[in-house]
Structures are given as C-alpha cells and as structure tokens.
N, C-alpha and C positions, 0 to 999 in steps of 0.2 A: 730776049726774055724781058718782060715788063715787071720790074720789081715793085712798081707802085700798086699792083693788084694783089700782092701777097698779104693775106690777112694777118693781123697781129696775133701773137701767141696768147692763149688764155692766161690770165693772171690768177694764181691761186690765192685764196684769202690768207692774210697774215695770221699766224698762230696767236691765240690770246685775244682775238677780236671780241666785240660785244656779243656776237651770236654764240661763240664758243662758251663764253662765261655764263651766259643765260642758260644754255642747255646743260652745262655742268652743274649749276646751282639747282636747276629743276630736277636733274637726275639724283643729286644728293638728297634733296628734300623727299623725293619719291622713295628713295631707298629707306630713309628714316621712317616714313609713314608705313611702308610695308613691314619693316622690322617691328615697329610698334604694334601694328595689327596682328602680326604673328605672335608676339609676346602676349597680348591680351587674349587671343584665341587659345593659346596654349594654357594660359592660366585658367580660363573659363572651362576648358575641357578637363583639366586636372581637378578643379573644384567640383564640377558636375560628377566626375567619376568617383570622387570621395563621397559625395552625397548618395550616389547609387549604391556604393559598397556598404555604407552604413545602413541604408534602408534594407538591403538584402540581408545583412547580418541580423537586423532587428526582426525581420520576418521569420528567419530560420530559428532564432533563439532570442526572444524578446528580453531575457534577463542577462544576456551575455555582456552588454555594455554597462551594466550597473555594478557597483561595488558589491562584492559577495563575501568580503572578509568578515569574520565574526566581529560583533561590536566589541567584545572583550579584548580583541587583539589591537584595537585602534586606540592610539593615544588621545587624550583630551586635546582639543584644538583651540587655538587662539586665532581669530580672524583679523587680519590686518586690513583696515580700510583707510585709504588716504583722503585727506581733505586738503586740497592744494589750490592755491589761487583764490580769487574772489568767490565768495559763497553766494550762489544765485541759482534760481530755477532756469536761467537762460541756458540754451543749448548752443554749442558751437555750430556755426552754420558754414556749409560748404556750397559748392555750386549745385550739388545733386541731392543732398540729404542733410538731416539734422543729427548731430552726434550728442547723445545724452550722457556720455561717460562721466563728465565732471560736474554734472548738474546736481543740485541738492536732492532732486527726486531720485536719482540713481543711488546716491549715498544712503538715503532713507530706505530704499528698497533693499539694499545690501544688508543694512542693520536688521531690518525686519525678517529677512530670510535667515539671518544668523540666529535670531531668537527662536525660529522654528526647528532648528537643527540641534538635537539633544547632544551631539558630540562636541558642539562649540561651547566651551566654558568661559572663554575670555574674548573681549573686544579690545583691540589695539587701534586707537585712532592716531594716525600719523598726521599731524597738523602743521601745515606751512601756508598760512593764509593771513592776509591783511584785514580780513573781516568780510562783511557782505550784507546782503539784504536782510531786513529785520525778520520777515516771515521765514525765509530760508534757514536762517540760523536757529530760529525757534523750533521749527519742525524737526531739525536734526537733533536738537537737545531733547525733545520729547521722545524721539526714537531711542536715544541713548538711555534715558530713564526707564523706558519700557523693557529694554534689554536687561538692565540691572534687576528690575523687579520681576522678571519672568522666572527667576529661580534664585534660591538663597545662596547658591554656590557659583554664581557667575560674577565676573569681575571686569572692570573697565579701566584701562590704563591709557593715558594720553602721552604721546611722545612728540614734544614740541621741537620743531626744527628751526629754520632760519627766522621765521616771523610767525607769531601766533598772537595777533593783536586784535582788539575790539571784538568783532564777531568771531574771530578765530579763538578768542578766549571764551566767548559765550558758549560755543559748542563743546568746550573742554571742561566746563564748570562742574558737571556731575560725574566726572570720572572718580574712581576710588583713589587713584594716585596720578600725579602729573610729573613726568620726567622731562627735564628741559636741558638742552645742550648748553655748554658754557657760553656760547656766543649768540644764543637766541634772544630776541627782543619780544617782550610780551606786554600785556597791559593795554594802554590806550582805551580804557573802559569808558564808554560814553556813547552818545548819539550825535550824529552829524547830519545836518540838512543844509544843502547848498544850492545856489543858483548862480547865474551870471548877471552882471549889470553892464550892458553895452548900449543902452538906449542913447546916451549922449553922443557916443561915437557915430552911431548910425544916423542920428538926426543931422549931424554935420554933413553927411553924405546925401541928405534929402530923403532918408528912409523913415517912414512913420509907421506906427502900429495901429491897426484898427481891429478891435476885438469886441464882440458882442457877448455878454454874459447874462445869466439869469439872476445873479446876485453879486454884490461888491467883492466878496471873498473868493468867487469862482476863479478869478484871474490873479489871485495872490501869487507873489514871487514871479510875476511876469518880468523877464529880464529887461524889457523895454521901459519899465516903470521903477521908480524909487520905492523903497519899502516904507510903508506908513506905520505909525505907532500901533494902529489897530491890527495890522497884519503881523507885526512883530510879536504882539501879545498872543495871537492865535498860534503862531509857530512855536513860541516858547512853551506854551501849554502842552502842545503835542509832544515836543521833545522831552518835557518834564515827565510825562506819563510813561513814555517809552524808556526813559532813563531809569525810572523807579522799577520797571519790570526787569531790566538788565541787572540792577543792583540786587533785587530779590532772588534772581536765579543764582547769582554768585553766592549770596549769603546762604542759600539753601544747600547748594552743592559743596561749598567749602566749609560749611559749619562755622560761619562767622556772623557776627552781628551786623545789622544793616548800617549802623553808624560807622563800624570799622571799615566796611566795604566802601562807604561814601568817602571816607578819608583817603582811600586809595584810588577811587574812581573819579579823578578830576581830569582824565584824558591823557595823563602822562604815560610814557612808556617805562618799562622796567627791564634791567638786565637780569640774567639768570640768577645771580647772587641776590639781587634786591628782591626778586620775585619769591625766592625761597624764604628770605628773612621776613617778608611781609605775609607769608602764608598763601601766596598765589600759586606756588608750585611746591612740590615735595622733595625732589631730588635733582641733582645736577649730574648728567651722565649721558651715555649713548645706549646703543641697543643692548649691550650686556647688562646695563643697569635696568633696562626695561624687563628683560627676562628674569633678572633677580627679583624685581618687584612682583611679578606674577607668582613666583615661587613663595615669596613672603606672604602674599594674599591667600595662598592655599592651593595653588597648582604646583605640586611637586614635580610633575612630569607633564609635558605638553609639547606640541609642535605648532609653529606659527605658519598659517596658510593664507592664501589669497583666493578670492573667487576668480574663476576663469570660465567664461562662457564659451560653449562650443559654437563656433561660427558657421553659419549656413552659407549657401552659395552667394547670396546677395551681400552678406557681410564681408566675404572674401573679396568681392569686387570693389566694395567701398574702400577696403584697406589698400587695394591696388591703386585706385584713383587718388587716394590721399597721398600716396608715395609719389605720384606723378603730377602733383600740382593741383589736387582737388580742392585744397584749402587756399584761399587767396586773401591777401591783406586788404583791409578796408580803411578808407579815410572817412572819419566821422566828424562832422561839425559839432560845435557845442549845442546840446539839446535845448529846446526852448523852455521845457518844463524844469522841474526841480526833482531832486532825488533825496531820499533819506535812508539811512542805514547805519549799521555798526561797522564803520570803516575806520581804518587808521590813517590819519593825514600824513603819516611818515612813509607811506607806501607809494612808490612810483613804478608804474608799469614799464617793463623793459622787455 
C-alpha cells in the first residue's frame, strides 16, 4: 500500500474565526432590525385602529365624544400654561418634523383658546425662563392682558420657579399676583444686544472678510470689524427704546412709577425675598400658596387643568420616533450676526 497517495483529512475551521464573527454580527443586527420593524408596524396598526374606532363612533353618535355634563356641575377651571426655557418663536427641529410645543406661538394659542372657554376663570402661568426674544415676550404679554380683559371675573397668577429673569419677568408683569418660590431668581430687567469680535484672531490665520453693503450701517456689528462710535450710538439708541418699553410694561402691570421701575431695572437679579420687598413679586411659596391666591382673588372653588390635544396617527408616529432618537444634538458655531433680546446673562444652557 502506498501511503503517499492518501489524501489529507479536511481541516474544519477553528471556532470563533473571522467568518463566524461576521455572520454572528450580521445576524444580530438583522434580528434587531426585524424587531424594530415589527415594533413600528404594531404601533402603526394600533394607532390606525384607534383612529378607525374614533371615526366609527363619531359616525354613529357625533356627540358621544363631547362633554355632555351640565355646565352647572362643572367647577370653574384654572388653566395651567407653562413657559419654560428661552422664549422664542423658534420650533424644536428633528430629522422629520418641527415641534411647536414650546414656541411662543403655541403659548399664545393656548391663552387665546382659554379666553374663548367660559368655564376657564383663571390663568396660571408657570414660568421657568431666562428670558427670550423681544417680540415673542411681547406677544405673550399681550395675550395675557387680553385674557384678563375678556371678563371682569378672570384672574392671572404667575408661579415663578427656578428662574424668571428678563423676558421671563416681562411675560409675568401683568399678572394679578406673582408667587415666587424661596429659591427663585428673578429680575435681570433690561435689554441685551451682543455679537462676537474674532476678526484679529482670524486675520492671524490669513482669513479676511469681504462684505458688500448698500450703506455703512448695514454691516454694523460684523464680528470681523471693531465697533465704531457711530455704530455704538445707533445700537444704544435701539437698546434705549426697547428698554423704555420694558420699563413701561412693568410699571403698568405692577402699578409702579416709571422712576421706581428704573431704579430696579439696572440688570441685576433679585432673590425671592428681595423681589417681594421691592414689589416685583407678591408672595413667597409653592403650589398651595398659588391655590390660596386664586381663592383670595375670588375663585372660592376651582380645579387646575392643562390642555391636552388628542393625537392623530401622525402625531403618535412622531412620538415614537422621538423616543427612538428622532431628536439629535447639533453643534452650532457662533453666528455671524447679532442678536437682541430680553435675556438674563446669568443663564447658562445645560
């Protein structure tokens, strides 16, 4: 027998080789994708079924989904509307849609809807804000005043939480009463306009700015240029006019003289105790004090409610995507232009 002609036995691949790992990873990722697809499909079917059920109920009995309790059996309501974070018309952006929940527009819409509802006798503004854009603050203040003036027995109470500064105080000014927690910071009354100056640093790197304008002031506060005396005068004039409006709003809402407000409105912040002593707030306390304040104003019996919108199929899908990473962090470089607003410089986004 010739042993030289016997073929070698096949060698089986070692466990844990590259091929096995690759197939395992792909299989795991595939399983995850399938599970995710099943989850989304199940949620979509559930949401669609809910919509079909509601539609069918509405066809069979159009009034079934509406409140049918007699108006006499309903307590007067106080609507709680939150003003949190920077006050702006800007909408939170995601990969697929815009969310208006925290925008000034949605806050104004909620206040205006409250004014149309005869059951709502009170407006509770829960404020936790460092301030915001000038126009956004102003339109909210106008909506608050319209709510107060819509009936002689409607009341507005502001509940200041962690921070109610600058524009956060602006939107609070026309409340009947302001309740502030013991640790709240408020005040910072004034106007801020800012830009950056990084022209010298960029020029050292060989970067220059070429801007064509129709007039010498069109490019004012360009961060590549130093601020000239002429530009400084223009900016201070604008700030002065906006500041005067801020002061007049507070003087009107808090029933104070303009001179008194200007004494307080140098940009400093106030503790709760200081705010009450200076007439910028009325009481120190928490929600029990807020409820007591509404009773003192004239609402002997009431319930505090919030608006909740019935979500349709697309809104449910939006919520699902937001829970699975629909909102993504963004890195923003300093903007070339300038901004102006009722912001507190003591606020740091975190």
